[in-house]
C-alpha positions as a printed Julia matrix, in Angstrom:
274×3 Matrix{Float64}:
  -9.56  33.14  79.42
 -12.78  31.81  77.97
 -13.04  29.28  75.16
 -14.47  31.98  72.88
 -11.48  34.24  73.52
  -9.06  31.38  72.79
 -10.82  30.56  69.52
 -10.83  34.22  68.5
  -7.1   34.47  69.16
  -6.39  31.28  67.21
  -8.48  32.48  64.28
  -6.61  35.8   64.35
  -3.25  34.0   64.33
  -4.33  31.8   61.41
  -5.53  34.84  59.45
  -2.24  36.68  60.11
  -0.21  33.65  59.0
  -2.26  33.3   55.81
  -1.85  36.99  54.97
   1.84  37.26  55.86
   3.11  33.9   54.59
   3.27  34.77  50.85
   5.36  37.91  51.49
   7.54  36.05  53.99
   8.03  33.17  51.55
   9.05  35.53  48.74
  11.51  37.32  51.06
  13.09  34.03  52.2
  13.37  32.83  48.62
  15.01  36.09  47.52
  17.46  35.81  50.43
  18.22  32.24  49.35
  18.85  33.35  45.75
  21.23  36.06  46.91
  23.35  33.57  48.88
  23.68  30.92  46.16
  25.91  30.5   43.14
  24.29  30.37  39.74
  24.69  26.58  39.59
  22.61  26.21  42.75
  20.06  28.79  41.55
  19.48  26.76  38.39
  19.31  23.4   40.19
  16.2   21.25  40.13
  14.7   20.45  42.54
  15.34  23.9   44.01
  17.9   24.28  46.78
  16.78  26.55  49.63
  19.89  26.42  51.83
  23.16  25.97  49.88
  26.23  24.19  51.21
  28.44  27.2   50.45
  27.17  30.76  50.71
  27.98  33.07  47.8
  28.81  36.26  49.71
  30.52  37.45  46.54
  27.09  38.4   45.18
  26.82  41.18  47.77
  30.46  42.17  47.38
  30.13  42.53  43.6
  27.06  44.74  43.98
  28.66  47.0   46.59
  31.91  47.24  44.65
  30.12  48.29  41.46
  31.26  51.69  40.24
  27.67  52.78  39.68
  26.19  51.66  43.0
  27.39  54.69  45.06
  26.0   57.01  42.37
  22.55  55.38  42.37
  22.51  55.17  46.16
  23.33  58.86  46.38
  20.59  59.66  43.86
  18.06  57.79  46.01
  19.2   59.64  49.11
  18.93  63.02  47.4
  15.53  62.35  45.83
  13.99  60.77  48.92
  15.52  63.24  51.36
  14.59  66.34  49.39
  11.07  65.12  48.57
  10.46  64.22  52.22
  11.81  67.53  53.53
   9.76  69.6   51.06
   6.74  67.41  51.78
   7.03  68.13  55.51
   7.47  71.86  54.92
   4.28  71.94  52.82
   2.24  69.15  54.43
   2.55  69.9   58.14
   1.2   73.5   57.96
  -1.44  72.37  55.45
  -2.6   69.63  57.8
  -2.82  72.14  60.64
  -4.84  74.59  58.55
  -7.29  71.94  57.36
  -7.72  70.58  60.9
  -8.36  73.99  62.45
 -10.72  75.13  59.69
 -12.53  71.76  59.87
 -12.29  71.59  56.08
 -13.64  68.07  55.66
 -13.99  68.42  51.91
 -10.36  69.45  51.59
  -9.36  66.38  53.61
 -11.35  64.17  51.24
  -9.64  65.8   48.26
  -6.26  65.05  49.86
  -7.27  61.42  50.34
  -8.4   61.17  46.71
  -5.08  62.66  45.59
  -3.28  59.98  47.6
  -5.4   57.19  46.1
  -5.11  58.42  42.5
  -2.6   56.33  40.47
   0.64  58.14  39.87
   0.53  57.32  36.17
  -2.29  59.84  35.75
   0.17  62.6   36.71
   3.17  61.14  34.92
   2.48  61.97  31.27
   1.57  65.67  31.67
   4.43  66.24  34.11
   6.83  64.47  31.77
   5.86  66.87  28.97
   6.2   69.82  31.36
   9.67  68.77  32.53
  10.74  68.22  28.94
   9.52  71.71  28.0
  11.38  73.22  30.97
  14.58  71.39  30.06
  14.8   69.54  33.39
  14.98  66.03  31.94
  18.23  64.31  32.83
  18.38  65.97  36.26
  17.11  64.86  39.65
  14.54  67.65  39.91
  11.76  65.9   37.95
  11.9   62.93  40.31
  12.01  65.15  43.4
   9.03  67.21  42.24
   6.9   64.26  41.2
   7.72  62.4   44.43
   5.92  65.24  46.19
   2.76  63.76  44.65
   3.43  60.79  46.94
   4.76  62.5   50.07
   2.56  65.58  50.43
  -0.88  63.87  50.55
   0.2   61.19  53.04
   1.84  63.82  55.28
  -1.22  66.08  55.2
  -3.59  63.19  55.91
  -1.59  62.02  58.93
  -1.12  65.54  60.32
  -4.84  66.31  60.09
  -5.52  63.44  62.47
  -2.84  64.54  64.93
  -3.74  68.23  64.94
  -7.4   67.38  65.51
  -6.36  65.71  68.77
  -4.4   68.77  69.96
  -6.15  70.42  72.93
  -7.65  73.7   71.77
  -7.38  75.14  75.29
  -3.61  75.45  74.94
  -3.92  77.36  71.67
  -6.62  79.61  73.09
  -4.42  80.39  76.08
  -1.53  81.26  73.79
  -3.82  83.53  71.75
  -4.96  85.32  74.9
  -1.31  85.9   75.8
  -0.9   87.75  72.5
   0.49  85.03  70.19
  -0.5   85.19  66.54
  -1.57  82.18  64.5
   1.96  81.38  63.29
   3.34  81.54  66.84
   0.54  79.3   68.09
   1.32  76.78  65.38
   5.06  76.89  65.92
   5.26  76.95  69.73
   2.08  75.11  70.8
   0.58  72.84  68.14
   3.77  71.66  66.46
   5.61  70.44  69.61
   2.52  68.46  70.69
   2.23  66.9   67.23
   5.86  65.76  67.04
   4.85  62.06  67.09
   2.67  62.73  64.05
   5.53  64.5   62.27
   7.74  61.48  63.0
   5.2   59.07  61.55
   4.65  61.28  58.49
   8.42  61.46  57.96
   8.83  57.67  58.17
   5.98  56.9   55.77
   7.1   59.57  53.31
  10.6   58.08  53.25
   9.26  54.56  52.72
   6.89  55.49  49.88
   9.44  57.72  48.15
  12.39  55.31  48.48
  10.44  52.38  47.05
   8.92  54.26  44.13
   9.81  52.73  40.78
   7.34  53.97  38.16
   8.39  57.62  38.23
  12.08  56.78  38.16
  11.89  54.45  35.17
  10.3   57.21  33.05
  11.99  60.38  34.33
  15.48  59.18  35.26
  18.43  59.57  32.92
  21.52  57.41  32.72
  23.19  59.33  35.56
  20.09  60.09  37.62
  18.68  56.62  38.22
  17.62  55.67  41.72
  18.31  52.27  43.25
  15.01  50.57  42.31
  15.53  51.59  38.67
  19.16  50.48  38.79
  18.13  47.02  39.99
  15.57  46.78  37.19
  18.27  47.62  34.64
  20.32  44.66  35.85
  17.79  42.4   34.11
  19.07  41.3   30.72
  17.68  38.88  28.18
  21.2   37.77  27.25
  22.44  36.83  30.71
  20.46  36.95  33.94
  22.42  36.4   37.14
  19.87  35.72  39.84
  22.37  35.87  42.71
  23.64  39.44  42.22
  20.15  40.6   41.19
  18.59  39.26  44.39
  21.44  40.69  46.44
  20.93  44.13  44.88
  17.18  43.94  45.53
  17.77  43.08  49.2
  20.25  45.94  49.58
  17.65  48.33  48.18
  15.0   46.92  50.52
  17.17  46.88  53.64
  17.0   50.59  54.64
  13.21  50.85  54.53
  12.84  47.37  56.04
  14.92  48.36  59.05
  13.1   51.68  59.32
   9.73  49.9   59.23
  10.74  47.36  61.88
  12.15  50.01  64.21
   9.18  52.36  63.86
   6.32  49.88  63.35
   4.41  51.05  66.43
   4.6   54.7   65.4
   3.47  53.81  61.88
   0.44  51.88  63.11
  -0.46  54.68  65.54
  -0.14  57.28  62.78
  -2.28  55.37  60.31
  -4.91  54.74  62.96
  -5.07  58.37  64.01
  -5.27  59.55  60.39
  -7.99  57.06  59.53
 -10.15  57.81  62.56
  -9.7   61.54  62.97
  -9.11  62.4   59.33
 -12.32  60.72  58.25
């Protein structure tokens, strides 16, 4: 290995450490808060590793009467939005890729980059007019604004890499367009569907803005429930940090397990979709 290659690798490692260290520091500090009693959390100078771990913080969160309700709401909203997003986004990505509709792909990308708040107010008025406020449907529908564009963008990249010879052979054998999509293109693009599914789950599960506006008392998702634990009268950092880590844990594990597929999916979408 040449000196230039060693220096390049060292510079890359330094850059990664600089970029990752703030997020890693915040995560470690939140983990420390969740394992300490309030006396230790208020101590100065700060205590990173306590003498006695306050596991009761996690127990109190899990034993809360409302936690199963909010966890179930998150599962329903994220699961339904992801499933509907795949049903709409995968065929749409295939159609755009086969028609070489570059402008449509750019519109999809713009829709993904547009802040969700721009959709929130008109959709809030629409849901209120339809009488859906207080149910889970407003959150499910508006989460499609997140899931559908990212699914379409990823699937465009994967379908553009599908060998056209296989589809042409299926067409010669008498298959129609739907059969070609279902039996030829879709099985080949299963890795792309997996990546789209993972990213849709992550973005939908972590969404907070839509839930804080559209959720009712009984339809809050976990991120909103954690936010509502904040009180000006009494703020318990231990249980709050524990609840935040519990909310983060599912998507964190999913991201760690599927990190290679996520990187491959983003790379394919960026190169082929552009």
